[in-house]
Residue, then its C-alpha position, 0 to 999 in steps of 0.5 A: m835376713s841372710q843364710q849368712e846373717q841366720l848361721l851367724d845368730e845361731a854361732r852366737l847362740i851356740v856360743q852364749r850357751l856353751e859357756k854356762v856348761s858346767a865346768d864340771s861336764i866333760w862336753a865343756r872341756r870337749s866343747s871349748g876349742h869348738r867354742g873358740a872356733l865358732l868365735k873366729w866365724i863370728e868375727k870373720g863375718e862381722v869383718f864381712a859384713a862391715e865390708g859388704r861381702e858375704f861368705d862363698l858357699d863352701e864358708l857357709n857350708h863349713l859355718e853350718a856344720m860348725v853350727l850343727t856341731g854346736f848344738q850336738y854338743l849342746e844336747k850331750a851336755a844337756r843329756e848328761r846333766f839331766p839323764 
């Protein structure tokens, strides 16, 4: 599995998990824009895969940073729910 595929799989996981964060959570509101941005990257990755293309290094680095930020949002939402 390429780094691009792994990051896109992680992004999908994060999007699914962020959708389940309680609407009452401050982190649900803060992460909603981030979730939308991840969805755009996932779509871009699917288009690239269909065309047989790969992200360049800058795009991979950006996606990796977004994935890490998504995990941080999930962690903060979990800490809010289970202090």
